C-alpha positions as CSV (number, residue, x, y, z in Angstrom):
1,M,-20.0,-87.6,-50.8
2,K,-21.3,-91.2,-50.6
3,N,-18.9,-94.1,-51.3
4,V,-19.2,-95.0,-55.0
5,K,-19.4,-98.8,-54.2
6,K,-22.3,-98.2,-51.9
7,T,-24.1,-96.0,-54.5
8,I,-23.6,-98.8,-57.1
9,E,-25.1,-101.3,-54.7
10,E,-28.1,-99.1,-54.0
11,I,-28.8,-98.5,-57.7
12,L,-28.5,-102.2,-58.5
13,E,-30.8,-103.1,-55.6
14,R,-33.5,-100.5,-56.3
15,E,-33.5,-100.3,-60.1
16,V,-31.7,-103.2,-61.7
17,R,-32.6,-106.3,-59.7
18,P,-36.4,-105.8,-59.8
19,R,-36.2,-105.6,-63.6
20,L,-34.0,-108.7,-63.9
21,A,-36.2,-110.6,-61.5
22,I,-39.1,-110.3,-63.9
23,H,-37.1,-112.6,-66.2
24,A,-35.8,-114.9,-63.4
25,G,-32.4,-113.2,-63.4
26,N,-30.3,-111.4,-60.9
27,I,-27.0,-109.4,-60.6
28,E,-24.2,-109.4,-58.1
29,F,-21.9,-106.5,-57.6
30,V,-18.3,-107.7,-57.6
31,D,-16.1,-104.6,-57.6
32,F,-15.5,-101.1,-58.7
33,D,-12.0,-100.0,-59.9
34,E,-11.7,-96.3,-59.0
35,V,-8.6,-95.9,-61.3
36,T,-10.2,-97.3,-64.5
37,G,-13.9,-96.5,-63.6
38,C,-14.8,-100.1,-64.4
39,V,-17.7,-101.8,-62.5
40,S,-17.5,-105.6,-62.4
41,V,-20.7,-107.6,-62.0
42,R,-21.8,-111.2,-62.2
43,L,-25.1,-112.0,-64.0
44,L,-27.1,-114.8,-62.2
45,G,-30.1,-116.9,-62.9
46,M,-31.6,-116.8,-66.3
47,C,-29.3,-113.8,-67.2
48,H,-26.2,-115.9,-67.0
49,G,-25.6,-117.2,-70.5
50,C,-28.6,-115.4,-72.0
51,P,-28.0,-114.3,-75.6
52,L,-29.3,-110.8,-74.7
53,A,-27.2,-110.4,-71.6
54,S,-24.6,-108.3,-73.4
55,L,-27.3,-105.9,-74.5
56,T,-28.8,-105.7,-71.1
57,L,-25.3,-105.1,-69.6
58,Q,-24.3,-102.3,-72.0
59,H,-27.5,-100.6,-72.9
60,G,-29.3,-101.1,-69.6
61,I,-27.0,-101.5,-66.6
62,E,-23.9,-99.6,-67.9
63,A,-26.0,-96.7,-69.3
64,L,-27.8,-96.4,-66.0
65,L,-24.7,-96.4,-63.9
66,K,-22.8,-94.0,-66.2
67,E,-25.7,-91.6,-66.1
68,R,-26.0,-91.7,-62.3
69,I,-22.3,-91.9,-61.3
70,K,-20.0,-89.8,-63.4
71,T,-16.9,-91.8,-62.4
72,V,-18.3,-95.0,-63.9
73,V,-16.7,-95.6,-67.4
74,S,-17.7,-99.2,-68.1
75,V,-19.5,-102.3,-66.8
76,V,-18.2,-105.8,-67.4
77,A,-19.5,-109.2,-66.5
78,V,-17.3,-111.7,-64.8
79,V,-17.8,-115.4,-64.5
């Protein structure tokens, strides 16, 4: 089985970054805690500080990662 961190990076690269780029935003993968199932990311560009960033994070990015990777429990943004 593929490394979870590598899979997260691939999903972010193929599916999330292109969508965020449409709005002049980006995302950086920070870490994945295998014990808690928490993915840490950093929102960049226009996504950083955007009022809709929390919706994008929870209903977009978190939902996608949880659907694709069963060990992902949550996604949090770090500054």
